[in-house]
Residue, then its C-alpha position, 0 to 999 in steps of 0.5 A: m785424600s785417605i779417610p782417617g781410621k779406614l786402613v785396609i790391609i791387603t795380604a796377597k797379590v791382587h789386581e790393580y783394580l782393587l787397589a785403585a778402587f780403594t784409593q779412589r774411595g779414600y781408603e788408606l792402604r797397606y799392600e803387603p802381599e808377602i806379609s807373615y802371620e806374625a807381622l799381620l798380628l802386629l798390624i791388625d789392630q789398625a785395620y778397618g778392612l782386610i783382604v786375604t786369600t788362602r795363605l794366612p789363617i785368620d783365627k781367634v787370636m788374630i780376630d781378638r787383636a782386630s779391635q777396629l776391623q769391620w770386614i774381611g774380604r776373601l778373594g776366591s772361594g773357600m773360607e776354611l782359613i777364616d774363623t767366620e763364625y767367631a768373626e761374625a760374632r764379633g761384628i766383622r762381616c765376611v765375604s768371598s768372591p767365588e763368582g769371580n773364578r768359578t768359570a776359570v775353575a770349571e774350564h780347568a777341570l774340563g781341560m784336565l779331564l779331556g787331557l787325561m781322556h785323550k792322553i794329550n799330556s802323556s803322549g806329548k811327553e813321549i814325542a819329546a822323548g823321541k817316541w811316536i806311539r799311536e795305538a797305545n795312545r788311543g783316547i776315550e771320548l767324554t761324549g756318552k759318559t756319566v759325570g759325577i759332581f760332588g758339590y753344586g755351588n759356584t764351581g760345580s754348577a759352572l762345570a755342569t754348564l760347560l758339560s752341557a756342550f757334551d752328550v753326557t749324563i750329569l749326576a750332582y750331589d750337594k748336602y746343602i743345596f736342593g732343587f737344582g735338578g732338571t733335564r741337564v743335571k740330575e740330583a743324585s745320592p753319593e751311592q748313585i755317583y759311586r755306581y754310575a760315574d765314569v768321571i768324578s769331580f770335586h767342588l767342595p770346601l774343606t771342612a770337618e765333613t769333607s776332609w778325606l771324603a775320598d778315602a780308601n773306603f770311597f775308592s773301593r765303592l766306585e764301580q766304573k773305575p772313573f777319572i778323578i778330578n779335584t780343583s777344590r781342596g787337596g784335603i778332600i782326597d786322602t793322597s795315600a788312598l788315591v795312590g792305592a786306587l791308581k795302583s789297583g785300577q780302582v780309578v783310571g786316572a786323576g787330575l789334581d790342581v790341589l794337594e794335601n800339602e802344597k808346601l813341597p819343601t816341607y814334605t816328609q819321606s812318605e809325602q815325597e814318595q806319594l808325589d813322586y809316584l803321581i808325577q811318574q804316572p802317565n794317567v795323572l795330571l798335576t797343576p799348582h793350584i792355578a785352576g781359579y787363577s786365570t787372567e780374567a778371574f784375577y780381575k773378576m774376584s776383585a770386582v766381586i769383592i768391591e761390589k759385595l762390600g758396597i764400596 
């Protein structure tokens, strides 16, 4: 039997565990994985709880309509689409579940890096085209290199843990986290990463501070011509600047699980030209924002939300 007045609206595809957990505890559910922003506006005044991902903005307009809302659960990491400050000022609790997909993101970042360094994807495409080329596909070993990590939260630290299996130097910078350095990871300044890193991996939320962090000036300061890996948010990198850095050789390759604009049908001519360039490069790997979308993470993100909400 459901609890009167305790409606939970779920706005994304979720693991069945989450649905079962709410049902077993008596909550009324509206499972609306394709709901639009406009349709949610019409329902939000009935909601006791709200589950979201990265698809819908939960802004002041939405929050003002949410007269009964007690909490917002974000599956995954990154709260940039939720006006958390305004929500919490209205007494609405906001929680996320980065612990649920941090391992998946870290594995994906490492997989992209190794794939680029050893030319796995590009040489496979050559074979599919009837070409058997060895000398030009000589790889580069990760062992012995210096890896720079921007952002040492859940996914950044998870990547560092995976990298401990390799003989690498790890330089990590986080503006808001301190005291994490040790024998395996060295706390570093951005300048040290610019100077020494053979690989740079981004693990940052998208905020006013981090938007276009990697711009033309950023790439011009890199001394080792590193590989660039981004499994966080597309807006961290200025795509035009990255294209320029690839063309000039300021970076040797890039692995992108995220793009500035992930709605491909809406692309302007300029955006399409940039994407076409990236697709055509053998030293670029692109994936459709799936780093944190493993089978295991799909379950764990739901489990973490339930635990954090105390349901």
